[in-house]
C-alpha positions as CSV (number, residue, x, y, z in Angstrom):
1,M,-21.8,-25.3,24.1
2,S,-19.0,-24.5,21.6
3,D,-15.9,-26.8,21.7
4,Q,-13.8,-23.7,20.9
5,P,-11.7,-22.5,23.9
6,L,-13.3,-19.5,25.6
7,L,-11.3,-16.3,25.0
8,S,-11.4,-15.7,28.8
9,R,-9.4,-18.8,29.3
10,L,-6.6,-17.8,26.9
11,D,-3.5,-15.9,28.0
12,L,-3.3,-13.0,25.5
13,N,0.4,-12.6,26.3
14,L,0.8,-15.7,24.2
15,L,-0.2,-13.6,21.2
16,V,2.8,-11.4,21.8
17,A,5.1,-14.4,22.2
18,L,3.7,-16.0,19.0
19,D,4.2,-12.8,17.0
20,A,7.9,-12.7,18.1
21,L,8.5,-16.4,17.4
22,L,6.9,-16.1,13.9
23,T,8.9,-13.0,13.2
24,E,12.3,-14.1,14.5
25,R,11.9,-17.9,13.9
26,S,14.2,-18.4,16.9
27,V,13.4,-18.8,20.6
28,T,16.7,-17.0,21.5
29,R,16.1,-14.0,19.3
30,A,12.4,-13.8,20.2
31,A,13.3,-13.9,23.9
32,E,15.8,-11.1,23.3
33,R,13.2,-9.1,21.4
34,L,10.7,-9.4,24.3
35,H,13.4,-8.9,27.0
36,L,12.5,-12.3,28.4
37,S,14.6,-15.2,29.5
38,Q,14.9,-18.1,27.1
39,P,13.3,-20.6,29.5
40,A,10.3,-18.2,29.9
41,L,9.8,-18.0,26.1
42,S,10.3,-21.7,25.7
43,A,7.5,-22.3,28.2
44,S,5.3,-20.0,26.1
45,L,6.2,-21.9,22.9
46,A,5.3,-25.2,24.7
47,R,1.9,-23.8,25.6
48,L,1.4,-22.6,22.0
49,R,2.3,-26.0,20.7
50,T,-0.2,-27.6,23.0
51,H,-2.9,-25.2,22.0
52,F,-2.4,-25.6,18.2
53,N,-1.3,-29.2,18.4
54,D,1.6,-28.2,16.1
55,P,5.3,-27.6,16.6
56,I,5.1,-24.0,15.2
57,L,9.0,-24.1,14.9
58,A,10.5,-27.2,13.3
59,R,14.2,-27.9,13.4
60,R,15.9,-28.2,10.0
61,G,19.6,-28.9,10.6
62,N,21.0,-26.0,12.6
63,T,18.1,-23.7,12.0
64,Y,14.4,-23.6,12.7
65,E,11.6,-23.2,10.1
66,L,8.0,-22.3,10.4
67,T,5.6,-25.1,10.0
68,P,2.8,-24.7,7.3
69,L,0.4,-23.8,10.1
70,A,2.8,-21.2,11.5
71,L,3.1,-19.6,8.0
72,R,-0.7,-19.3,7.8
73,L,-0.8,-17.8,11.3
74,T,1.7,-15.1,10.4
75,D,-0.7,-12.5,8.9
76,H,-3.5,-13.4,11.3
77,T,-1.2,-12.9,14.3
78,T,0.0,-9.5,13.1
79,T,-3.6,-8.4,12.5
80,A,-4.8,-9.6,15.9
81,L,-1.9,-8.1,17.8
82,E,-2.3,-4.8,16.1
83,A,-6.1,-4.8,16.9
84,A,-5.4,-5.7,20.5
85,R,-2.9,-2.8,20.8
86,R,-5.5,-0.4,19.3
87,V,-8.0,-1.5,21.9
88,F,-5.7,-0.9,24.9
89,E,-4.1,2.2,23.5
90,S,-7.5,3.9,23.1
91,Q,-8.2,6.8,25.4
92,A,-11.3,8.5,26.6
93,S,-9.9,11.9,25.5
94,W,-7.3,12.4,22.8
95,S,-5.2,15.4,22.0
96,P,-3.4,15.5,18.7
97,R,-0.7,17.9,20.1
98,E,0.2,15.4,22.9
99,S,-0.2,12.2,20.9
100,T,2.7,10.0,19.7
101,R,0.5,7.7,17.7
102,E,1.8,6.2,14.4
103,F,-0.7,5.8,11.6
104,S,0.0,3.1,9.0
105,I,-1.2,3.6,5.4
106,Y,-0.9,1.2,2.5
107,G,-0.5,2.5,-1.0
108,S,1.6,2.8,-4.2
109,D,4.5,5.1,-4.7
110,Y,2.2,7.3,-6.8
111,G,-0.2,7.7,-3.9
112,F,2.6,8.5,-1.5
113,A,4.3,10.9,-3.8
114,R,1.1,12.7,-4.7
115,V,-0.5,12.9,-1.2
116,G,1.9,11.7,1.4
117,P,4.3,14.7,1.7
118,L,1.4,17.1,2.1
119,V,-0.4,14.9,4.7
120,S,2.8,14.6,6.7
121,R,3.4,18.4,6.7
122,L,-0.2,19.2,7.7
123,A,-0.1,16.7,10.5
124,A,3.1,18.0,11.9
125,E,1.6,21.5,12.3
126,S,-1.0,20.3,14.8
127,A,0.4,17.0,16.0
128,P,4.2,17.2,16.1
129,G,4.5,13.8,17.9
130,V,2.4,11.9,15.5
131,R,4.0,10.1,12.6
132,F,2.9,8.2,9.5
133,R,4.2,4.9,8.2
134,F,3.6,4.6,4.5
135,L,3.7,0.9,3.4
136,L,3.8,-0.2,-0.2
137,H,1.0,-2.5,-1.0
138,T,1.1,-5.6,-3.3
139,P,-1.5,-7.3,-5.4
140,A,-1.9,-9.8,-2.6
141,I,-2.6,-7.1,0.0
142,V,-5.1,-5.4,-2.2
143,E,-6.9,-8.7,-2.8
144,D,-7.1,-9.2,1.0
145,A,-7.9,-5.5,1.7
146,V,-10.8,-6.0,4.0
147,A,-8.8,-8.1,6.4
148,R,-5.6,-6.0,6.0
149,L,-7.4,-2.8,6.7
150,R,-8.4,-4.0,10.2
151,A,-4.8,-3.8,11.2
152,V,-3.8,-0.5,9.5
153,D,-5.4,2.9,9.3
154,G,-6.0,3.1,5.5
155,M,-5.1,2.4,2.0
156,I,-4.5,4.9,-0.8
157,I,-5.7,3.4,-4.0
158,P,-7.8,4.5,-7.0
159,H,-11.5,3.7,-7.4
160,G,-12.1,0.4,-9.2
161,H,-10.2,-1.9,-6.9
162,L,-12.2,-1.8,-3.7
163,S,-15.9,-1.6,-2.9
164,D,-18.2,-1.7,0.1
165,L,-15.7,0.2,2.3
166,P,-15.8,3.8,3.5
167,F,-13.5,6.2,1.5
168,A,-12.6,9.8,1.0
169,D,-11.5,11.0,-2.4
170,L,-8.0,12.6,-2.5
171,A,-6.7,13.5,-6.0
172,R,-7.9,13.5,-9.6
173,D,-5.4,13.0,-12.4
174,R,-5.2,12.5,-16.1
175,W,-3.2,9.8,-17.8
176,V,-0.2,10.8,-19.9
177,V,2.2,8.7,-21.9
178,V,5.9,8.4,-21.1
179,A,8.2,7.9,-24.1
180,S,11.9,8.2,-24.8
181,E,13.3,11.4,-26.3
182,S,15.3,9.2,-28.7
183,N,12.0,7.8,-30.1
184,E,11.6,10.2,-33.0
185,A,8.6,8.3,-34.4
186,V,6.5,9.8,-31.6
187,A,8.0,13.3,-31.7
188,D,4.9,14.7,-33.3
189,G,2.5,12.9,-31.0
190,L,0.8,9.5,-30.7
191,T,-1.8,7.9,-32.9
192,M,-3.9,4.9,-32.1
193,P,-2.0,2.5,-34.4
194,M,1.2,3.5,-32.6
195,L,-0.3,2.2,-29.3
196,A,-0.5,-1.2,-30.9
197,E,2.9,-1.0,-32.7
198,F,5.2,0.0,-29.9
199,P,6.1,-2.2,-26.9
200,W,5.0,-1.1,-23.4
201,V,6.1,-1.1,-19.8
202,F,3.2,-1.7,-17.4
203,T,3.1,-0.9,-13.7
204,F,0.7,-3.7,-12.8
205,Q,-0.8,-6.5,-14.8
206,T,-2.9,-9.1,-12.9
207,R,-6.6,-9.8,-12.5
208,T,-6.9,-7.4,-9.6
209,A,-3.8,-5.2,-10.0
210,F,-4.1,-2.9,-13.1
211,T,-4.4,0.7,-14.2
212,S,-7.7,2.0,-15.6
213,A,-5.9,3.3,-18.7
214,A,-4.4,-0.1,-19.5
215,R,-7.8,-1.7,-19.1
216,Q,-9.3,1.0,-21.3
217,L,-6.7,0.2,-24.1
218,Q,-7.9,-3.4,-24.2
219,Q,-11.6,-2.2,-24.3
220,L,-10.6,-0.1,-27.3
221,G,-9.4,-3.3,-29.1
222,I,-5.7,-2.7,-28.5
223,E,-3.7,-5.6,-26.9
224,P,-0.4,-3.9,-25.8
225,R,2.8,-5.9,-26.2
226,V,4.3,-5.7,-22.7
227,D,8.1,-5.9,-22.5
228,A,8.3,-5.3,-18.8
229,I,6.2,-5.0,-15.7
230,V,7.5,-2.9,-12.8
231,E,5.3,-2.3,-9.7
232,S,6.5,1.3,-9.3
233,F,5.2,4.3,-11.1
234,L,8.3,6.4,-10.2
235,A,10.7,3.7,-11.6
236,L,8.7,3.2,-14.8
237,P,10.5,6.0,-16.8
238,H,13.9,4.3,-16.2
239,F,12.6,1.3,-18.2
240,I,11.6,3.6,-21.1
241,A,14.6,6.0,-21.6
242,G,16.7,5.0,-24.6
243,T,14.1,2.5,-25.9
244,N,11.1,2.6,-28.2
245,R,8.8,1.6,-25.3
246,L,5.8,3.5,-24.0
247,G,4.3,3.7,-20.6
248,M,1.5,5.5,-18.8
249,L,1.7,7.7,-15.7
250,Q,-0.7,9.9,-13.7
251,S,-0.4,13.6,-14.6
252,G,0.3,14.3,-10.9
253,L,3.7,12.8,-11.3
254,A,4.5,14.8,-14.5
255,G,6.4,17.5,-12.6
256,T,8.8,14.9,-11.3
257,V,9.1,12.8,-14.4
258,A,9.4,15.7,-16.9
259,H,12.8,16.6,-15.4
260,M,14.3,13.1,-15.9
261,P,16.9,12.9,-18.7
262,G,15.9,11.1,-21.9
263,I,12.1,11.3,-21.2
264,R,9.3,13.0,-23.0
265,L,5.6,13.2,-22.0
266,L,2.8,12.9,-24.5
267,E,-1.0,13.1,-24.6
268,L,-2.9,9.9,-25.2
269,P,-4.7,9.9,-28.6
270,F,-8.0,9.0,-26.9
271,E,-9.9,10.4,-23.9
272,A,-8.8,8.2,-21.0
273,I,-10.9,7.9,-17.9
274,P,-9.3,10.0,-15.2
275,V,-7.8,8.3,-12.2
276,V,-9.4,9.3,-8.8
277,S,-7.3,8.1,-5.9
278,A,-9.0,7.8,-2.5
279,L,-8.2,6.9,1.1
280,W,-10.1,3.7,2.1
281,W,-10.5,2.3,5.6
282,H,-12.2,-0.4,7.5
283,P,-15.5,0.4,9.2
284,V,-14.1,-0.6,12.6
285,H,-12.1,2.6,12.5
286,T,-14.9,5.0,11.6
287,R,-15.8,6.2,15.1
288,D,-12.2,6.2,16.4
289,P,-11.6,9.9,17.3
290,E,-7.9,9.6,16.4
291,H,-8.8,8.1,13.0
292,V,-11.4,10.8,12.5
293,W,-8.6,13.4,13.0
294,M,-6.3,11.5,10.6
295,R,-9.0,11.5,7.9
296,G,-9.5,15.2,8.4
297,I,-5.8,15.7,7.6
298,F,-6.2,13.7,4.4
299,E,-9.4,15.6,3.5
300,E,-7.6,18.9,4.0
301,A,-4.8,17.7,1.8
302,A,-7.4,16.8,-0.9
303,R,-8.8,20.3,-0.8
304,I,-5.4,21.8,-1.3
305,L,-4.6,19.5,-4.2
306,A,-7.9,20.3,-5.9
307,K,-6.9,24.0,-6.0
308,E,-3.5,23.3,-7.5
309,P,-3.0,23.9,-11.3
310,D,-2.7,21.0,-13.6
311,P,0.9,19.8,-13.2
312,F,1.0,18.9,-16.9
313,P,-0.8,21.7,-18.6
314,A,1.2,21.8,-21.8
315,V,2.1,18.6,-23.6
316,D,3.2,17.6,-27.1
317,A,0.4,17.2,-29.4
């Protein structure tokens, strides 16, 4: 027989207490959060310390800090608690119009700006009580996507970063170059030598966080000189205005960026691979009727986006 404690012998209320303690890092604040007395939560902490054979909270002067084990437990606890909530909030029959469910979606500001507003409006038409929480991902979250997607409803991210997970394509965009209006050298368009000559602002640059166009530049033999990295597509133009820097954005953001002062948009001097963003989810959600409804909203949004004209049809050449 396994030496691991049987789940039936564990008090799952301890998971709620653990989550509050890890978040608040204080017995007093955690007790207030859970509307419990401090002695009651102290008793839960004592049981947790016995179970893990670890203090969980360690006093440092007048404050408490999480132990190394507690820090490792933080993400696991959030995931487990959210999964437990999903189990007990499930219903035999579900009506979108009567639901008050909150769907959580990871993504970049590009994904949210491109798809999020339309999804939110479409959902409100048939499910006024439902809401969406759009959470900015990080490279660490993308690297741990399989585990993270157990606790949230999906992730909006282009193809090329995830695999072996179910997905639904959402939007297809071209890559365009952002330059400063004051950069007269590119006023008549870009050439391949210019891509190597001018400095760049990248949105992501790690082993797992990158854009397909930046990767393609390197495959073409161009090693961009990167002056700055900003993990926000919508903020990127602010790092370019008034400089000789270049950057790349999806054409779906062109309508927003084109109106920014001091910015011009240009075509790339090579045929860049289009970016195809998709909604990805963990297989545990596939049969969930509420999740099926949510995916239908995203798929409807994708059909609407596919019929829209190119948001950047005329560019400098």
